[in-house]
C-alpha positions in Angstrom: -26.5 4.1 0.0 -25.2 2.8 2.8 -24.3 5.4 6.1 -20.8 5.6 7.2 -20.0 3.2 10.1 -16.2 4.7 10.4 -14.6 8.3 9.7 -11.8 8.4 7.3 -8.2 9.5 7.2 -5.3 9.3 5.4 -1.3 10.5 5.5 -0.7 13.0 3.7 1.8 10.5 1.8 -0.9 8.6 1.0 -3.0 10.5 -0.9 0.2 11.1 -3.3 0.1 6.7 -3.2 -3.2 6.7 -4.4 -2.5 9.5 -7.5 0.6 7.0 -8.6 -1.7 4.3 -8.5 -2.7 2.9 -12.2 -6.7 4.3 -13.2 -8.0 0.0 -12.7 -6.3 -0.4 -8.8 -6.8 3.4 -8.0 -10.4 2.8 -9.3 -10.6 -0.5 -7.4 -8.6 0.5 -4.2 -10.9 4.0 -3.9 -14.0 1.4 -3.9 -12.2 -0.8 -1.2 -11.6 2.6 1.1 -15.6 3.0 0.8 -16.7 0.2 1.4 -14.2 -0.4 4.7 -16.1 2.3 5.9 -19.4 1.3 5.6 -18.1 -1.5 7.6 -18.5 -3.1 4.5 -15.5 -5.4 4.1 -12.7 -6.7 5.5 -8.7 -6.2 5.5 -6.2 -9.2 6.6 -4.7 -8.4 10.0 -1.1 -7.6 9.3 2.1 -9.8 12.0 5.4 -7.4 13.2 6.3 -3.7 12.5 2.7 -3.1 10.7 1.1 -4.3 13.8 -2.1 -3.2 14.5 -2.2 -2.0 11.2 -4.6 -4.2 8.2 -3.7 -4.8 4.5 -5.9 -5.0 1.2 -5.1 -6.8 -2.0 -5.8 -4.4 -5.4 -5.4 -6.2 -8.2 -6.9 -6.9 -12.3 -6.2 -9.4 -14.4 -3.8 -12.2 -14.2 -2.0 -9.4 -11.6 -4.5 -9.4 -8.9 -2.3 -9.6 -5.9 -0.2 -6.7 -7.4 -0.3 -4.0 -5.3 -1.6 -3.2 -1.5 -3.7 -0.8 0.5 -2.3 -0.6 4.2 -4.9 0.7 7.2 -5.0 1.4 10.6 -8.5 1.5 12.6 -8.4 3.7 14.7 -9.9 5.9 17.6 -11.3 9.2 15.4 -11.1 12.6 17.1 -13.6 14.5 19.2 -15.1 16.3 16.5 -15.9 13.5 14.2 -18.8 12.4 14.6 -17.6 8.8 14.3 -16.1 6.9 17.1 -13.5 5.4 15.1 -11.7 5.4 12.1 -9.8 4.3 8.7 -6.8 5.7 8.4 -4.6 5.0 4.9 -1.4 4.8 6.2 0.1 3.9 2.7 -1.0 2.6 -1.5 1.3 0.7 -3.5 2.6 -1.9 -5.4 3.4 -5.1 -3.2 7.2 -6.1 -5.1 9.5 -5.9 -3.0 7.5 -5.0 0.0 7.6 -1.2 -1.4 3.9 -0.3 0.4 5.4 -1.9 3.8 8.3 0.2 3.7 6.6 3.0 3.2 4.1 2.6 5.7 6.9 1.7 8.3 8.6 5.0 7.5 5.2 6.8 8.4 5.0 5.1 11.3 8.1 5.4 12.9 8.2 1.2 13.3 12.1 1.0 10.6 13.1 -1.7 13.9 15.2 1.1 15.7 13.3 1.6 17.3 12.1 -1.8 18.9 12.6 -4.1 21.7 16.1 -5.6 21.2 14.5 -8.7 23.3 13.2 -11.0 20.9 9.6 -11.3 19.6 7.2 -13.8 20.5 7.7 -15.5 17.6 11.1 -15.7 18.1 10.5 -17.5 21.4 8.0 -19.5 19.9 11.0 -21.0 17.7 13.3 -21.2 20.6 11.4 -23.4 22.1 11.1 -26.1 19.0 13.8 -26.6 18.5 14.9 -26.9 22.2 12.2 -29.4 22.3 13.5 -31.3 18.8 17.6 -31.3 20.4 18.8 -33.9 22.1 19.4 -33.4 25.5 22.5 -34.2 27.7 23.2 -36.5 30.5 22.3 -36.1 33.4 25.2 -35.3 36.1 25.9 -38.6 37.6 24.2 -41.0 35.2 25.6 -44.0 32.6 26.1 -43.2 29.3 22.8 -45.1 27.3 24.5 -47.4 25.2 22.9 -49.4 22.3 23.6 -52.8 20.0 23.7 -50.0 17.8 26.7 -47.3 18.8 30.1 -48.6 18.2 32.3 -51.3 20.1 29.8 -51.9 21.4 30.5 -55.7 23.6 27.7 -57.9 25.2 29.2 -59.8 27.6 32.9 -60.1 29.9 34.1 -62.8 28.1 33.5 -60.5 24.4 35.3 -57.2 26.0 38.6 -59.1 27.5 38.8 -60.9 24.2 39.6 -57.2 22.5 
């Protein structure tokens, strides 16, 4: 048996979450957690309000990704024999983002305590939109016209004929 590379802890409500999972999903979740503690499995990084957390896909048969585990890798308490630990934040169905909302509430990341300024993703969207937008004409510069512009006259005689 492989030795544990990480300690393990769980939010008290996450233990209740595990008990409420369907049997097959719960068994799979426990095996995944065991693999995480041994350092034999990786989890996908989350962004946004759950920055610093990771997710693990759970499910069986045609519903292979119906549930998720949300975990954090964090420093262990001083009395632990491990330097880092896997902390289970939430477990549950992905449907309607239930498991993610539970994790946000348990971590106090409901959005009410987040900075009001735009984040990096929002700033990138704004920069991209500005790059695609038409630039206004420089002050003092004459507007650019083309032959495709309505009412464009090519010569002085044609302009006078109007």
